[in-house]
C-alpha positions in Angstrom: 95.5 -122.1 -15.9 94.1 -118.6 -15.7 95.4 -115.7 -17.8 97.9 -113.4 -16.0 96.1 -110.6 -14.3 97.1 -106.9 -14.1 95.4 -104.3 -11.9 92.8 -103.6 -14.5 92.2 -107.1 -15.8 93.8 -109.8 -18.0 97.3 -108.9 -19.4 96.7 -111.0 -22.5 93.5 -110.8 -24.5 92.7 -113.7 -26.8 92.9 -114.4 -29.7 96.4 -113.0 -30.0 99.6 -113.5 -31.9 102.1 -114.7 -29.2 105.9 -115.0 -29.5 107.5 -118.1 -27.9 111.2 -117.6 -27.5 113.3 -120.7 -27.0 117.0 -121.1 -26.4 118.8 -124.3 -27.1 122.2 -125.7 -28.1 123.1 -124.7 -31.7 121.9 -127.3 -34.2 120.9 -127.1 -37.9 117.4 -128.5 -37.1 116.6 -126.5 -33.9 114.2 -124.0 -35.6 112.2 -126.9 -37.2 112.3 -128.8 -33.9 110.9 -125.8 -31.9 108.2 -125.2 -34.6 107.2 -128.9 -34.4 107.1 -128.8 -30.6 104.8 -125.8 -30.6 102.6 -127.3 -33.3 102.3 -130.6 -31.5 101.4 -129.0 -28.2 98.2 -127.5 -29.7 97.0 -129.4 -32.7 95.7 -127.0 -35.4 97.5 -124.0 -34.0 98.3 -121.4 -36.6 102.1 -120.7 -36.7 102.9 -117.4 -38.1 106.6 -116.8 -38.6 109.9 -117.7 -36.9 113.3 -116.3 -36.6 116.7 -117.6 -35.4 119.6 -115.7 -33.8 122.9 -117.2 -32.8 124.6 -116.3 -29.5 127.9 -114.4 -29.6 130.0 -117.5 -29.1 127.8 -119.6 -31.4 127.1 -122.3 -28.8 123.3 -121.4 -28.5 120.5 -120.4 -30.8 117.5 -118.3 -29.9 114.4 -119.3 -31.8 111.3 -117.2 -31.8 108.1 -118.8 -33.1 105.0 -116.6 -33.5 101.7 -118.5 -33.0 98.1 -117.4 -33.1 96.5 -118.4 -29.8 92.8 -118.6 -29.0 93.1 -119.2 -25.3 95.3 -119.3 -22.2 95.0 -123.1 -22.2 96.8 -123.1 -25.5 99.6 -120.9 -24.2 100.0 -123.1 -21.1 100.1 -126.2 -23.2 103.0 -124.9 -25.3 104.9 -123.9 -22.2 104.4 -127.4 -20.7 105.7 -128.9 -23.9 108.8 -126.6 -23.9 109.5 -127.4 -20.3 109.5 -131.1 -21.0 111.7 -130.9 -24.1 115.3 -131.9 -23.3 116.7 -129.8 -26.2 115.3 -126.6 -24.7 117.7 -124.9 -22.4 115.5 -121.9 -21.6 112.2 -120.4 -22.8 110.3 -117.2 -22.4 
C-alpha cells in the first residue's frame, strides 16, 4: 500500500508518531485490547501512549493509541487488524 499523496508529495513522512483512534462498545478491557491489537499487527512496534474517552451516553469508548511507525506498510497492517476485529465499531 502506498502512502497517501498530496499535490506536493506524501502526506505522511516516516518514521512518525501516528494516532490510531478506535471506537468500541464500552468495556473495562477495551483500552488493553486495542493496544494489544495494534502491537500484534506489527511485532516490535513502539507504542507511545494511549487515552480513553467515554461517549456522552456511556455506551461507547473512544481509545486513541499512539504508535511510532517506520513505514506505510506498518500503518496499513494496523488498519487491516482493526478492520478484522469484531470489537471495533469504527476506526480512524
